Phi, psi and omega in degrees: 000137178302155180295146174290143171237093182059043176084007181236141181210151178263127178241109182065237182262357181238168182252152180224156172231161176227138175224164175257131184238131178276130175284117181294340181277328182251338183082002181265145178261144180226147176288140177235119179262137179226127183230187177095014182272140184288328184228163177295320180298320179296318180295320177296316180298319180291323179297318181298317180297319181294323180295319178297314180298319180297321179295329180274354184076025183245016182291133179234131177295147181296140184218137183263013178298136180271167178298319178299317180295317181292317180296329177295316177293321183294314182292326179292324179291331179276355183297334184268355185254330185242162185295150181302321179296318176298315180300317179298321178294321175298313180301314181299314181294319178296311182296322184283317197240347183253305184301318179297339185258311186230015184299326182270359180281136177299134184300327181281355175266354182284126180244167177304323180293330177299316183284324178300319179292322178301314181295320179296315181296321180291321178296324183282318189208027186274353182274192181295134180054035174077015179281160179298146178263146182291152177299325180298318181291317178298325178296323177295318177300314183299317181297319179295314180297323178298316179297314185295313182290331173299317177293328177298327178277307192274327185259304187270346178053040174273333180237153176274321180224161180266110183289340180297326183295334183253006176289149179275110181279154176294147180294127183291141173286139174291132180292129178288145176280112184285158178275107183271137178302147171279173178298320179296317179295323177296315180301317181293323177295312182294326177297317182287326180287348183298341180281351181261146180295340177267013176307317178301327178298312183292327177295313179295322177300318182287324187269355174242338184074011182289155177286159181305309185294328178293322181285322181290338176274349188295136176251161177295332178292346179268359184255122177249100183294323185290320179274347182067053183219149168235141180254118180272107186257337183197191181219152181234150177206171176243120182234121181060030180087356183256137175287120184234132178243142179208197182283168174292168181300323180279348176088009180215157177280149176220154179256131182238121178289151177230147183280170183297327180295319181290325175301313180300318179297320180290323176297315180298320176297318179299318180295318177296320180296322179296319178295318179297324182293319178298317179293319183290325178063230182295342181285345181292129183233024184280168180229044175076012179293146181286314182257113187224168171274183186302329183251019172099346181291148180295150181289138180289138183303322181296334183296311181287327179293320180281333181289324184305305180294332178294319180292321177298316181293318177295321177300315184293337177286333185267355183236167178286164190301322183294339182257006182288150180266144176296155175305146179207152175255167178303318180298339180292337175298328176292319178296320178299317179299312184293312184295324179297316179293318181294320177292334177280354179094011177292131183304145185300319183295332177288316177296320179299318180294320182293320182280343182086022175285130182296332184217133177305336180299331177294316178297318179301319183288314185291322185248035181302321183293328178288316178300321176300323178296323178292315186286340180297334180271356184299317182301316179295321179298314181299311181298320181296319179296317181293321179293321180295315180296320181294318180294325176298316180296322180290324176298321179293326181294327182291343181259137177291135175302142182308319182297321179286326181298328184265355183286142178291147178279000000 
């Protein structure tokens, strides 16, 4: 072998370098050879970077693993940690928007500029038939890559640093403040929906603020009629045509109180379901779910989501224009519940617990516009209290104290 010149040597038609790297587990240093450089200058530049990384304890051996190969291993490893629906969403976003663009790129060759270009390309033409992709979807892609590349650094030690952290993300769109139904609009919707067999579902969704999957997972054993409570223990969804049940989004069970009217509606539903079960006989295939189809199977999530706007549309056809309801999604019933409680002065941490938010800061962020409406009146409340106190003190000053009134002149 030709002699080394400051750790660099030519081998055949390419250049290589060697550095000594300390194994953090043994404390011993070993030589590490890296080759394949076209020129001596390239080898020296790579050697210098490697020396700096080695001194910092951040040296990572060269690896030809591609982004696609690493993400495949990473997503499989996450299958035991995250909910099936979330996992399916990760896979879909990776397959749609990451692999076609940088799937064949070596993971160690990915730079912040690589990812910045990916985001720009997705924004410009990453959607169906080359249409622009929304900022929100690109932001989701960024979040997944940040998680994966963090593990590449901290867990798998494939990378020294995470290039996603320094990539230029698309500017986030400001979330529009949605039009939340008033109490009167909710009453009118539920009155109209009462003609449908799934009316109890919409009523319970509005009066508990529970998520769709949480209600579809609800069992009769979770309903306590005497105490007026339902226990939200898990969530259900359909993935790839299969019914899948898991934990709640927050990962814990919670107890939600229900009013007497909701108790009556659930009791009536229980009675109707018992009659349907008797009629169905051996054909009944239910498992104690609260919300079911005619033969006991749980209601498909898409059924209630698609039914909600259809009921709103049908309602609007039957009433005059001034009484029509604004468009709404099923999830908007959760927003109605939360905003109604917040505007009524219920403390944020109580609303957060009821909604199943892991941290009240989530509630503060999601419903910031509602909270601002509450806080806008705080100054007037304070001033009113001070003025009332001041007027009472002035009124007291106008009257002679009893001791002085009786004192001789």
